[in-house]
Structure formats: C-alpha cells, structure tokens
C-alpha positions as CSV (number, residue, x, y, z in Angstrom):
1,M,-10.6,-1.7,4.9
2,T,-13.3,-2.2,7.6
3,A,-14.6,-5.6,8.8
4,E,-17.8,-4.9,6.8
5,A,-17.3,-4.2,3.1
6,I,-21.0,-3.2,2.5
7,V,-23.6,-2.0,5.0
8,A,-27.1,-0.9,4.0
9,R,-29.9,0.0,6.3
10,G,-33.5,0.5,5.2
11,L,-32.4,0.6,1.5
12,T,-35.4,1.5,-0.6
13,K,-36.0,2.3,-4.3
14,V,-39.4,3.6,-5.5
15,Y,-40.3,4.1,-9.1
16,G,-43.6,6.0,-9.1
17,R,-46.1,3.6,-7.5
18,L,-43.7,0.7,-7.7
19,T,-41.5,-0.2,-4.8
20,A,-38.7,-2.1,-6.4
21,V,-36.6,-2.5,-3.2
22,D,-38.4,-2.3,0.1
23,H,-36.4,-1.4,3.3
24,V,-33.6,-3.8,2.8
25,D,-30.9,-4.3,5.5
26,L,-27.7,-5.8,4.2
27,T,-24.2,-6.5,5.7
28,V,-21.4,-8.0,3.7
29,A,-18.3,-9.1,5.5
30,T,-15.0,-8.1,4.0
31,G,-13.3,-10.8,2.0
32,G,-16.4,-13.0,1.5
33,I,-18.7,-14.0,-1.3
34,F,-22.2,-12.8,-0.7
35,G,-25.1,-13.8,-2.9
36,L,-28.4,-12.1,-3.7
37,L,-30.6,-14.9,-4.7
38,G,-34.1,-14.5,-6.3
39,P,-36.1,-14.6,-9.4
40,N,-35.9,-12.0,-12.2
41,G,-37.7,-8.8,-11.2
42,A,-37.1,-9.4,-7.5
43,G,-34.9,-6.3,-7.0
44,K,-31.4,-7.8,-7.2
45,T,-30.1,-5.6,-10.0
46,T,-31.8,-2.5,-8.5
47,I,-29.9,-3.1,-5.2
48,I,-26.6,-3.3,-7.1
49,K,-27.4,-0.1,-9.0
50,M,-28.0,1.8,-5.8
51,L,-24.9,0.4,-4.1
52,T,-22.7,1.4,-7.1
53,G,-24.2,4.8,-7.4
54,L,-25.8,4.1,-10.8
55,S,-29.3,4.7,-9.3
56,E,-30.4,7.2,-6.7
57,I,-31.4,5.8,-3.3
58,T,-35.0,6.7,-2.5
59,S,-34.5,6.3,1.2
60,G,-32.1,4.5,3.6
61,T,-28.3,4.5,3.9
62,A,-25.5,2.5,2.3
63,T,-21.7,2.4,2.7
64,V,-19.4,0.5,0.4
65,A,-15.7,0.1,1.2
66,G,-16.2,2.5,4.1
67,F,-17.7,5.3,1.9
68,D,-21.2,6.7,2.1
69,V,-22.8,6.0,-1.4
70,R,-25.0,9.1,-1.2
71,Q,-22.5,11.5,0.3
72,Q,-19.3,10.2,-1.2
73,P,-20.3,8.6,-4.5
74,M,-17.0,9.2,-6.3
75,H,-14.9,7.9,-3.5
76,A,-17.1,4.7,-3.3
77,K,-16.8,4.2,-7.1
78,Q,-13.0,4.4,-6.9
79,H,-13.1,1.3,-4.7
80,I,-15.5,-0.9,-6.6
81,G,-15.5,-3.0,-9.7
82,W,-18.5,-4.2,-11.8
83,V,-19.1,-7.3,-14.0
84,A,-22.4,-7.1,-15.7
85,A,-24.7,-9.9,-16.9
86,E,-23.7,-9.3,-20.5
87,V,-20.1,-9.2,-21.6
88,I,-19.3,-5.7,-22.7
89,L,-16.1,-5.5,-24.7
90,D,-15.0,-3.8,-27.9
91,D,-14.7,-6.7,-30.3
92,D,-12.7,-4.7,-32.8
93,L,-10.0,-4.1,-30.3
94,S,-7.4,-6.4,-28.7
95,A,-7.4,-7.4,-25.1
96,W,-4.6,-5.0,-24.4
97,E,-6.4,-2.1,-26.2
98,N,-9.6,-2.9,-24.1
99,L,-7.5,-2.6,-21.0
100,W,-5.9,0.6,-22.2
101,L,-9.3,2.2,-22.7
102,Q,-10.4,1.0,-19.2
103,A,-7.3,2.6,-17.8
104,Q,-8.2,5.9,-19.5
105,L,-11.8,5.8,-18.1
106,Q,-10.3,5.2,-14.6
107,R,-7.7,8.0,-15.2
108,M,-5.0,5.6,-14.4
109,T,-1.4,6.5,-15.3
110,E,0.5,3.5,-14.0
111,W,-1.5,0.5,-15.1
112,T,0.6,-1.6,-17.5
113,E,2.2,-3.8,-14.9
114,R,-1.1,-4.5,-13.3
115,A,-2.6,-5.3,-16.8
116,R,0.2,-7.7,-17.6
117,A,-0.3,-9.5,-14.3
118,L,-4.0,-9.8,-14.9
119,L,-3.5,-11.2,-18.4
120,R,-1.1,-13.8,-17.0
121,Y,-3.4,-14.7,-14.2
122,F,-6.3,-15.3,-16.6
123,D,-4.2,-17.1,-19.2
124,L,-4.8,-14.4,-21.8
125,D,-1.2,-13.1,-22.1
126,E,-0.5,-15.0,-25.4
127,R,-3.7,-13.7,-26.9
128,R,-3.4,-10.1,-25.7
129,G,-2.8,-8.7,-29.2
130,D,-5.7,-10.6,-30.8
131,K,-9.1,-8.9,-31.4
132,V,-11.6,-9.8,-28.7
133,G,-14.2,-10.7,-31.4
134,G,-12.3,-14.0,-31.9
135,Y,-12.3,-14.9,-28.2
136,S,-14.4,-17.7,-26.8
137,T,-17.2,-16.9,-24.3
138,G,-15.0,-18.0,-21.4
139,M,-12.1,-15.9,-22.6
140,R,-14.3,-12.9,-22.9
141,K,-15.7,-13.3,-19.4
142,K,-12.1,-13.5,-18.1
143,L,-11.2,-10.3,-19.8
144,E,-14.3,-8.6,-18.5
145,I,-13.3,-9.5,-14.9
146,A,-9.7,-8.3,-15.7
147,L,-11.1,-4.9,-16.7
148,A,-13.1,-4.7,-13.4
149,L,-10.0,-5.6,-11.4
150,L,-7.6,-3.2,-13.2
151,H,-7.9,-0.3,-10.7
152,Q,-7.5,-2.7,-7.7
153,P,-11.0,-2.3,-6.2
154,E,-11.8,-3.6,-2.7
155,V,-15.3,-4.8,-3.7
156,I,-16.5,-6.3,-7.0
157,F,-20.2,-6.5,-8.0
158,M,-21.2,-9.3,-10.3
159,D,-24.7,-9.1,-11.7
160,E,-25.9,-12.5,-13.0
161,P,-22.3,-13.3,-14.1
162,T,-23.1,-16.7,-15.6
163,I,-26.5,-16.0,-17.2
164,G,-26.8,-17.6,-20.6
165,L,-23.6,-19.7,-20.3
166,D,-23.5,-23.4,-20.8
167,A,-22.9,-25.7,-17.8
168,N,-19.2,-26.2,-18.4
169,T,-18.4,-22.5,-18.9
170,R,-20.5,-21.7,-15.9
171,R,-18.5,-24.0,-13.7
172,M,-15.3,-22.7,-15.1
173,L,-16.4,-19.2,-14.1
174,W,-17.3,-20.4,-10.6
175,E,-13.7,-21.5,-10.1
176,L,-12.6,-18.2,-11.5
177,I,-14.7,-16.3,-9.0
178,R,-13.4,-18.3,-6.1
179,G,-9.9,-17.7,-7.3
180,V,-10.4,-14.0,-7.6
181,N,-11.9,-13.8,-4.1
182,R,-9.0,-15.8,-2.7
183,E,-6.0,-14.5,-4.6
184,F,-6.9,-10.9,-4.8
185,K,-8.5,-10.8,-1.3
186,I,-11.5,-9.0,-2.8
187,T,-15.1,-9.0,-1.5
188,V,-17.6,-10.3,-4.0
189,L,-21.3,-9.5,-4.1
190,L,-23.1,-11.4,-6.9
191,T,-26.7,-11.8,-7.9
192,S,-28.1,-15.0,-9.3
193,H,-31.3,-16.9,-9.9
194,Y,-29.4,-20.1,-10.2
195,I,-29.9,-22.1,-7.0
196,E,-26.8,-24.3,-7.4
197,E,-24.7,-21.3,-8.1
198,A,-25.5,-19.6,-4.8
199,D,-25.1,-22.9,-3.0
200,A,-21.7,-23.6,-4.6
201,L,-20.1,-20.1,-4.3
202,C,-21.5,-18.0,-1.5
203,D,-20.5,-17.8,2.1
204,H,-23.7,-16.0,2.9
205,V,-27.0,-15.7,1.0
206,A,-29.9,-13.3,1.1
207,I,-33.1,-14.6,-0.6
208,I,-35.1,-11.7,-2.1
209,D,-38.6,-11.8,-3.4
210,H,-40.7,-8.8,-4.5
211,G,-38.1,-6.3,-3.3
212,R,-37.8,-7.7,0.2
213,F,-35.4,-10.1,1.9
214,V,-37.3,-13.1,3.1
215,A,-34.3,-14.9,4.6
216,Q,-30.5,-14.5,5.1
217,G,-27.8,-16.9,6.3
218,T,-25.2,-19.3,5.2
219,P,-26.5,-21.9,2.6
220,D,-26.4,-24.6,5.3
221,E,-28.2,-22.4,7.9
222,L,-31.0,-21.7,5.3
223,K,-31.4,-25.3,4.3
224,A,-31.6,-26.4,8.0
225,R,-34.7,-24.2,8.3
226,V,-36.7,-26.6,6.2
227,R,-37.3,-29.9,7.9
228,A,-39.6,-31.2,5.2
229,D,-39.7,-32.3,1.6
230,F,-41.8,-30.8,-1.2
231,I,-43.8,-32.6,-3.8
232,E,-45.0,-30.8,-6.9
233,L,-48.0,-32.7,-8.1
234,E,-50.3,-32.3,-11.1
235,T,-53.0,-34.8,-12.0
236,R,-55.8,-34.9,-14.6
237,P,-58.4,-34.5,-13.4
238,P,-57.0,-32.5,-10.5
239,M,-57.1,-34.0,-7.0
240,S,-59.2,-31.9,-4.6
241,E,-57.7,-30.3,-1.5
242,A,-59.6,-32.8,0.6
243,Q,-58.1,-35.7,-1.3
244,L,-54.6,-34.2,-0.9
245,R,-55.0,-33.7,2.8
246,E,-55.9,-37.4,3.2
247,L,-52.4,-38.3,2.0
248,P,-50.0,-39.3,4.8
249,G,-47.5,-36.7,6.0
250,V,-49.0,-33.7,4.2
251,L,-48.1,-30.6,6.3
252,S,-49.4,-27.9,3.9
253,I,-50.8,-27.4,0.4
254,Q,-50.1,-24.5,-1.9
255,A,-51.6,-24.0,-5.4
256,Q,-48.9,-24.1,-8.0
257,G,-50.0,-23.3,-11.5
258,S,-52.4,-26.1,-12.6
259,G,-51.1,-28.3,-9.8
260,S,-50.3,-28.3,-6.1
261,M,-47.1,-27.9,-4.0
262,L,-47.3,-30.3,-1.0
263,K,-45.0,-29.8,2.0
264,V,-44.6,-33.2,3.5
265,A,-42.8,-34.9,6.3
266,S,-41.4,-37.6,4.1
267,A,-41.6,-37.6,0.3
268,D,-41.1,-41.4,0.2
269,E,-44.1,-42.1,2.4
270,T,-46.4,-39.6,0.6
271,L,-45.3,-40.7,-2.9
272,A,-46.0,-44.3,-2.1
273,A,-49.5,-43.3,-1.0
274,I,-50.1,-41.2,-4.2
275,F,-49.1,-44.1,-6.5
276,A,-51.3,-46.5,-4.5
277,R,-54.4,-44.3,-4.6
278,V,-54.1,-42.6,-7.9
279,D,-54.2,-44.1,-11.4
280,P,-50.6,-43.5,-12.7
281,R,-52.1,-42.6,-16.1
282,S,-53.8,-39.5,-14.5
283,I,-50.5,-38.2,-13.0
284,H,-49.4,-35.5,-15.4
285,R,-46.4,-34.3,-13.4
286,V,-44.7,-35.2,-10.1
287,N,-41.5,-33.7,-8.8
288,V,-39.7,-34.1,-5.5
289,E,-37.7,-31.3,-3.8
290,R,-35.4,-32.3,-1.0
291,P,-34.1,-29.7,1.5
292,S,-32.2,-27.1,-0.6
293,L,-32.1,-23.4,-1.2
294,E,-34.9,-24.0,-3.7
295,S,-37.1,-25.6,-1.1
296,V,-36.3,-22.7,1.3
297,F,-37.6,-20.3,-1.4
298,V,-40.7,-22.5,-1.9
299,D,-41.3,-22.7,1.9
300,L,-41.0,-18.9,2.3
301,T,-42.8,-17.7,-0.8
302,G,-45.1,-20.6,-1.7
303,S,-43.8,-20.6,-5.3
304,R,-40.8,-22.0,-7.2
305,M,-38.0,-19.7,-8.3
306,E,-38.2,-19.4,-12.1
307,A,-34.9,-19.9,-13.8
308,T,-35.8,-18.0,-16.9
309,A,-33.4,-15.4,-18.0
310,G,-35.2,-12.1,-18.6
311,D,-33.6,-8.9,-19.7
312,V,-31.3,-7.3,-17.1
313,P,-30.5,-3.6,-17.6
314,D,-26.8,-3.3,-18.2
315,Y,-25.2,0.1,-17.5
316,R,-21.8,-1.2,-18.6
317,K,-23.1,-0.6,-22.2
318,F,-22.5,3.1,-21.5
319,Y,-18.8,2.4,-21.1
320,A,-18.7,0.3,-24.2
321,N,-20.3,3.2,-26.2
322,L,-17.9,5.6,-24.6
323,R,-14.9,3.5,-25.6
324,R,-16.1,3.4,-29.2
325,A,-16.6,7.2,-29.2
326,Q,-13.0,7.7,-28.0
327,R,-11.4,5.7,-30.8
C-alpha cells in the first residue's frame, strides 16, 4: 500500500444546478483516522459515495488504495469496506449467516477462518448462532463492522457511524474504531457532525461547509487558529450592534438567529460587562464557546454546526435487500 491511502484532486459533484461538492482536494495518509466534519447537507456523504464508486464523479480525480476510482472502480471496491449510518443486517439470520451472505457477495471462497477471528475479536463468538434481531445496538454495530472487514480491505469508510446512538454506546464505538485502526492496520475515513467525536478520534480533520473544505489539519492545529472566545447572546429586547460594540474585547459580531455571535478577546471580561450593563431578566440566552473545533467552524462560517440528525442516504440497503432476495 502507498503512503497515501486516498488522494482526491478537484473532486466535484453536480446535481443539475446544485453543486454538492465543489473542487475538493483530499489526502488521507495510510494507517490514519481521517474525519470529514460538517453539518448535514454539507457534502460529506456525497464525497464518500464518489470515493467508493457509488456515485459518478462529475469532475476531478480520485484514487483509493492506489486505484483510480473512475478508471479502475472494481479494483478499488475490492480494497475498501463500508459502514453506513444505519445498521443494515438481516435480523432473521444469525451473525454467522450474515457473514456467510457477505462472503457470497464478495465472492469469497476461504472466509470462515477470518469470520471466526472477527467474531472472537468483537466478542460475538458465543452469540454467532443467535438471530441478529435479538442483539443490542452495540452488538449490531460490531457485526456491521465485522462484515465490512471480512474481505480484509485496506481502507474502511464509516458514514456517521455513531448517529442516533446514546452517549455510552457512542463512546464504546469510539474505542472500537480506534482498536480496528490499530489492530487491523486499516485506514479509516469517517464522516461526522459530532464535534467531540472528530476531536476524540481523528488524526486529521477536514471541515466542510456547503460542499467546500474551509479548513484542514490536526484537531490541535485547527483549534490553535482561533485565538478568541465566542459568546452567543440573545436579549429581549435585542441589543443593537452599537451597544454590542461598546462591550470590552468584542472583535466581531455575527447575527445568529434571533441573537448575536460575539467573537471576543476574553469571554470572562465581556461577560462581566454584559451582566453589569444589562438587566439579567432581559437575557434570554447566553452561551460561551472556548477554543474548540466548534469555535473553528463558527469562526470560519459565522454559524454554529447544527447537531441534528437528518436523513442520510444509505446504499448498504441495496445489499440488505439483495441478501433477502438470495435466501
């Protein structure tokens, strides 16, 4: 495998008049965990669909595991795995039967030893004969990852892998992703709109908004770019821009819904002035954001990343339907 697991240059996807991904340049080092961080609709899933050959590239180039996605799509697909946002398993079948169907889809002949090893690794071996419909959410996610790893890919794509999970299950999955990356020496590219997830997991992060990368770097490098605090403030009646600019340490003001986002030199100093000058009963909402990936996004885009979970197209459903049809 080359030193770069994924390389994309000028990657673009256009749907009619909509440019979903706009001339993206992307380099993912072999063996790392790379995160695409951005709100829903920013273009994260579209990038994965192009890199995995599920969606045609409008313009630009991309290689995955050393293979040109446009010129050698089948070779590229043989070296990648996919874990979708929604767990796609056949609930009426056992874990072992789900793995068997996956092996048939991959046209694998010698897969049983690998399957047993994966079940042991994910602590599912004792339940391999049980129907998946009786599994917990965490167990189902483990089996989904096992399916993606069955053919020993070099790169695994995880599209919003923890969306909709409770905090404990999400952190369990974080440890699982780290372990898969380390133990199987596999490159991971994941998408997320959870700030803390990208910060906890990723060696390198690209922040995407409206189809464009607005920043790339390690989490620490990105956070170092913002030498300021942010205060989200909403008062009733609203404070005028002139009143806000009179507050000490205010560097910039951005309208934020029915309130304002203040970029300030020191949140402590500015907050003290706000509470000294404004009747506390008129403060409807106040929130402080210290330097973080969230504040980087706010600084670059002028808005807060929404953590709402919208519908994410899931092409693994095709495989689930195919499995059922083959029974």
